[in-house]
N, C-alpha and C positions, 0 to 999 in steps of 0.2 A: 826209535822207535819206542813207546810209551809201554810199560809192562800193566798188563790187567787181570783182574781176578779169573782163574780158569772157570769156564763153562762146561755144561754137560757136553758140546761136541768134542773140545778138548781135553776134558776128562775122559771121553770113551777114546779119543785115541790114545791118549797116554796109557791107559789100562789095554788096548788091543781090542776092545770090543765092536766088532761091526756090523752088530745087527740093533733093533730097536725093541726087541722083546722086555729088555730090563731098565727102558729109559725111566720108569716110573719108580722103580727102586735105588736105581742109581740117583736119582734129584733127588729124593728123600733122604739118603744117606749123604749127600753133597751139602744139602739144607742143614742135618743136624751135625755135619764135620762144623761148617761156617759157624753155627750158632755155639757151638761147644769152645771153639777158639777165643770166638766173642765172650765168652764168658772166664775164659782161662786168662786171658790177656788182659792186663789192666791199660786203660785208655785205647782198646784196638781203635777206635773211629780216627784217632788223629794219626796212631803209629802206620796205619795202612796207607796212607800217603804217599809213603815211601818206596820209592821202586825194591830195594832190597828187602823191606820188608813184606811184600808183594810177594816175590820171588818165594821166599819160605814159607809164605801163608799156603803157596800154591803146592808146593814141595807135600806139607804135612797135609794135604785135605786130600791129596791123589794118595799118599800112603793111608790114611784115617779112611776115604774110601775105599779102597782097595781091599783095605783087611777086615772092614763091616762087609763087603760083598764076597769076599771070597771065605769067609770065616761064619758063613750064614748057619754052619751044622757045627756041633760041638767036635772041637779038635783039642788035641792035647801036645800038641806042638810047642812045648813052654818055651823051647832054645830060639825057634825061630820067633816067637812072641816077645820074648824078651829083648830081640836085636832091634825089631821094627818099635819097640817101644823105646828103647833108649835112643833111637836115631829123633823120634818125634820130642821125646821130653827133652832132649840138647834143645832143639831147634826151638823149642817153647822157651825155653828158660832163656836163649838169646833175643828172641821178640819181647820178651818180658822185658828185659834190663839194658838192653843195647840200644835201643831207640831214646832220642832225648826229647823231651815235649819241647815245643817254640812256640 
């Protein structure tokens, strides 16, 4: 089974959102997260062809969108924010440097 990039429907399942009221905002967050990844990772378009890269991309996208979605208001929970940022930062580092160009 081929691995695919996460879409809005699967994102909502991952985030346990079973209503449609937030679809426009979720789609905006997903699009912004994808664009951020494209800017953050060298040779993104080449690397995204690798299944393991797509899997990591999907995890980062879910984390990023969840963070944007859940923290629409000011929240000073630095401890939680730091943990999530470390995970995302680590995955981005792997995505930048662990895939060879073919």
